C-alpha positions as CSV (number, residue, x, y, z in Angstrom):
1,M,0.0,0.0,0.0
2,T,1.4,3.6,-0.9
3,S,0.7,6.6,1.0
4,T,-0.5,9.5,-1.0
5,N,1.1,13.0,-1.2
6,A,-0.2,15.3,1.3
7,K,0.2,19.0,2.0
8,I,-0.1,20.8,5.6
9,Q,0.2,24.5,6.8
10,I,-0.3,25.2,10.3
11,S,0.5,28.4,12.5
12,V,0.5,28.6,16.3
13,G,1.3,32.0,17.4
14,P,4.7,33.0,15.9
15,M,5.4,29.3,14.9
16,S,4.4,28.2,11.3
17,F,5.0,24.9,9.4
18,S,4.1,23.9,6.0
19,G,5.2,20.8,4.2
20,E,4.4,18.4,1.3
21,G,5.0,14.5,1.4
22,T,3.6,11.4,2.2
23,E,0.9,11.4,5.1
24,D,3.2,9.4,7.2
25,W,6.2,11.6,6.6
26,L,4.1,14.8,7.4
27,E,2.8,13.3,10.6
28,K,6.1,12.6,12.0
29,Q,7.4,16.0,11.1
30,L,4.3,17.6,12.6
31,D,4.8,15.6,15.9
32,K,8.4,16.8,16.1
33,L,7.1,20.4,15.8
34,L,4.6,20.1,18.5
35,A,7.0,18.2,20.7
36,A,9.4,21.4,20.3
37,A,6.4,24.0,20.8
38,P,7.2,24.6,24.4
39,T,10.8,25.3,23.9
40,L,10.2,27.5,20.8
41,A,7.5,29.6,22.9
42,V,10.2,30.5,25.5
43,I,12.5,31.8,22.8
44,H,10.0,33.2,20.2
45,P,6.9,34.2,22.3
46,P,4.3,36.4,20.4
47,T,5.3,39.8,19.9
48,D,2.2,41.6,20.8
49,L,2.6,40.5,24.6
50,G,2.9,43.5,26.9
51,T,2.2,46.0,24.2
52,G,-0.9,47.7,26.0
53,S,-0.9,51.0,27.7
54,G,1.7,51.2,30.5
55,A,4.1,48.5,29.0
56,G,7.5,48.8,30.4
57,A,10.4,49.8,28.3
58,G,11.4,47.3,25.6
59,A,7.9,45.4,25.6
60,G,6.7,44.5,22.2
61,K,9.8,44.3,20.4
62,T,10.1,42.0,17.5
63,S,12.6,39.1,17.2
64,T,14.5,41.1,14.5
65,E,15.0,43.9,16.8
66,T,16.3,41.8,19.6
67,G,18.3,39.3,17.5
68,T,19.3,36.0,18.7
69,L,20.4,35.4,22.3
70,P,24.1,35.0,21.4
71,S,24.3,38.1,19.4
72,F,22.4,40.0,22.2
73,L,24.8,38.6,24.8
74,Q,27.8,39.8,22.6
75,K,26.2,43.0,22.0
76,K,25.9,43.6,25.9
77,N,29.4,42.4,26.7
78,A,27.8,39.5,28.6
79,M,29.8,36.4,27.7
80,K,32.1,36.0,30.3
81,N,30.6,37.3,33.7
82,H,27.8,35.0,34.9
83,V,26.0,37.7,36.7
84,R,25.8,40.1,33.6
85,R,25.1,37.1,31.5
86,F,22.1,36.4,33.5
87,L,20.9,40.1,33.4
88,A,21.4,40.3,30.0
89,T,19.4,36.9,29.1
90,A,16.6,38.4,31.4
91,E,16.3,41.5,29.6
92,W,16.5,39.6,26.2
93,L,13.4,37.6,27.4
94,H,11.7,40.8,28.4
95,Q,12.2,42.4,25.2
96,R,10.6,39.4,23.5
97,G,7.6,40.0,25.6
98,A,7.9,38.0,28.7
99,N,6.8,40.2,31.6
100,R,7.8,38.5,34.7
101,I,10.2,35.6,34.5
102,Q,11.6,32.9,36.6
103,T,15.3,31.9,37.1
104,A,14.5,28.7,35.3
105,D,13.5,30.7,32.2
106,V,16.7,32.2,31.9
107,A,18.7,28.9,32.5
108,K,16.5,27.4,29.8
109,A,17.0,30.2,27.4
110,L,20.6,29.9,27.5
111,A,20.7,26.2,27.2
112,T,18.3,26.3,24.3
113,A,20.5,28.7,22.5
114,N,23.5,26.6,23.3
115,Q,25.1,29.2,25.6
116,P,27.4,28.3,28.5
117,R,25.1,27.6,31.5
118,L,25.4,29.7,34.5
119,T,26.9,27.9,37.8
120,N,24.4,29.0,40.1
121,P,21.3,31.1,38.4
122,S,19.6,31.8,41.8
123,E,22.9,33.5,43.2
124,C,23.1,35.4,39.8
125,L,19.6,36.7,40.4
126,N,20.2,37.6,44.2
127,Q,23.5,39.6,42.9
128,N,21.5,41.4,40.6
129,V,18.8,42.1,43.1
130,G,21.4,43.4,45.5
131,K,23.0,45.9,43.0
132,G,19.0,46.9,42.0
133,H,19.3,45.4,38.5
134,C,16.4,43.3,39.1
135,E,13.5,43.3,41.5
136,K,11.7,40.1,42.7
137,D,7.9,39.6,42.6
138,G,7.0,36.7,44.6
139,K,8.5,33.7,42.5
140,T,9.3,35.8,39.6
141,F,11.3,38.8,38.9
142,F,11.8,41.5,36.2
143,V,14.8,43.9,35.2
144,T,14.6,47.2,36.6
145,P,15.3,50.5,34.7
146,D,18.6,50.7,36.6
147,G,19.5,47.0,35.2
148,K,18.7,48.2,31.6
149,T,20.9,51.2,32.0
150,H,23.8,49.0,33.3
151,L,23.5,46.8,30.4
152,G,23.8,49.9,28.0
């Protein structure tokens, strides 16, 4: 029995997939896409998040404005210092639409972008809070205007 050629096009938020091939092959590709969706959502959240009135600085920037995480870290001179890399990654996530984030979000973004991991992300957050670069809000945190200024 031969499978017939099929086409599929699907868009979920900022992600889209289109393919043409056998039904079996398309099903496998779609399964891969759906399995990766949670990871991709962290890296590329919808660009319209946080763009309402009162949105903070940097809210609603598109991925082309912020670029990739490695290029953003390089631009912010945050490749060698763990505390600065944490702060820059948090700011990158904020600029891509994340309003409040958790320490694990920063670690996951770095891992997903194939960047060196932080030895102790919680300590990096605490040091940034101590310097006034981040502010905790329950189990989440955000980058303060001083933190944004510090990154340049």
